[in-house]
C-alpha positions as CSV (number, residue, x, y, z in Angstrom):
1,M,-0.1,0.1,0.0
2,S,1.5,3.3,-0.9
3,L,1.8,6.1,1.6
4,L,-0.7,8.3,-0.4
5,R,-3.3,5.5,-0.4
6,F,-2.5,4.9,3.3
7,L,-3.3,8.4,4.2
8,L,-6.5,8.7,2.2
9,Y,-7.8,5.5,3.5
10,S,-10.9,6.8,5.4
11,P,-11.2,4.3,8.5
12,M,-7.5,4.8,9.1
13,R,-7.6,8.6,9.0
14,R,-10.6,8.5,11.4
15,R,-8.5,6.1,13.8
16,I,-5.6,8.5,13.7
17,R,-7.8,11.5,14.5
18,I,-9.3,9.6,17.6
19,L,-5.7,8.6,18.7
20,Q,-4.7,12.4,18.4
21,A,-7.6,13.4,20.3
22,R,-7.0,11.0,23.1
23,L,-3.4,11.9,23.3
24,E,-4.4,15.7,23.6
25,L,-6.8,14.6,26.5
26,L,-4.0,12.7,28.2
27,S,-1.6,15.5,27.9
28,D,-4.2,17.9,29.4
29,R,-4.8,15.5,32.4
30,L,-1.0,15.1,32.8
31,D,-0.6,18.9,33.0
32,R,-3.3,19.2,35.7
33,M,-1.9,16.2,37.6
34,E,1.6,18.0,37.6
35,K,0.2,21.1,38.8
36,R,-1.8,19.7,41.5
37,L,1.3,17.8,42.6
38,E,3.4,21.0,42.7
39,E,0.8,22.6,44.8
40,S,0.8,19.6,47.3
41,R,4.4,19.7,47.9
42,F,5.7,20.8,51.2
43,P,6.0,23.6,51.7
44,D,2.8,24.7,49.9
45,P,2.9,28.6,49.2
46,D,0.7,29.3,52.4
47,T,3.1,27.4,54.6
48,R,6.2,28.9,52.9
49,E,4.6,32.5,53.8
50,K,4.1,31.5,57.2
51,L,7.6,30.3,57.5
52,R,9.1,33.5,56.1
53,A,6.9,35.5,58.7
54,A,8.4,33.4,61.4
55,L,12.0,34.3,60.4
56,G,14.0,35.0,63.8
57,K,11.5,32.9,65.8
58,T,12.0,29.5,67.3
59,L,10.5,26.4,65.9
60,T,10.9,22.6,66.0
61,L,11.4,20.4,62.8
62,Q,10.5,16.7,62.8
63,I,12.8,14.7,60.6
64,D,11.9,11.0,60.7
65,S,12.0,10.4,64.4
66,S,14.3,13.2,65.2
67,L,13.5,16.8,66.4
68,I,15.6,19.8,65.6
69,R,14.9,22.9,67.6
70,G,16.2,26.3,66.6
71,T,15.7,29.9,65.4
72,L,14.6,30.1,61.8
73,V,17.4,32.0,59.9
74,S,16.4,31.2,56.3
75,V,13.7,29.9,54.1
76,Q,15.0,28.7,50.7
77,Y,13.1,26.8,48.0
78,H,14.6,23.4,48.7
79,S,15.8,24.1,52.4
80,L,15.3,25.7,55.8
81,E,18.1,27.1,57.8
82,L,18.2,27.1,61.6
83,Q,20.4,28.3,64.3
84,D,20.5,26.0,67.1
85,E,21.2,26.8,70.9
86,T,25.0,26.6,70.4
87,G,25.0,29.1,67.5
88,Q,25.5,26.4,65.0
89,R,23.6,26.6,61.6
90,I,21.7,23.7,60.4
91,T,20.5,23.5,56.9
92,V,17.5,21.0,56.5
93,P,16.2,19.9,53.1
94,V,12.3,20.3,53.0
95,S,12.0,16.9,51.6
96,R,13.1,15.4,54.8
97,I,10.8,17.4,57.1
98,T,7.7,15.6,58.2
99,A,6.3,18.3,60.6
100,V,7.1,21.9,61.8
101,T,6.0,23.2,65.3
102,F,6.1,27.0,65.8
103,D,7.4,27.3,69.5
104,D,6.9,31.0,70.0
């Protein structure tokens, strides 16, 4: 079958159009799911603002079964930086944080 005859064959063209429409729908669904996933990541925009407002305040981070307590020094996109009671700065990746408690 020649390429021209293949392209002009009506049932096959209809099947291609259906597949293209399905591909567009799947692409749209994937975009929405990626957006929802980004919105559900910790910290979400509201929590990030709350953390920024808490700069200079004491908080406790739970990482697995450990607790880290200190003064919040910096809020970065992928990490939080605390200063503990000894003055040592600790950088904690947000992907490791399971809970945040605001002590003040």
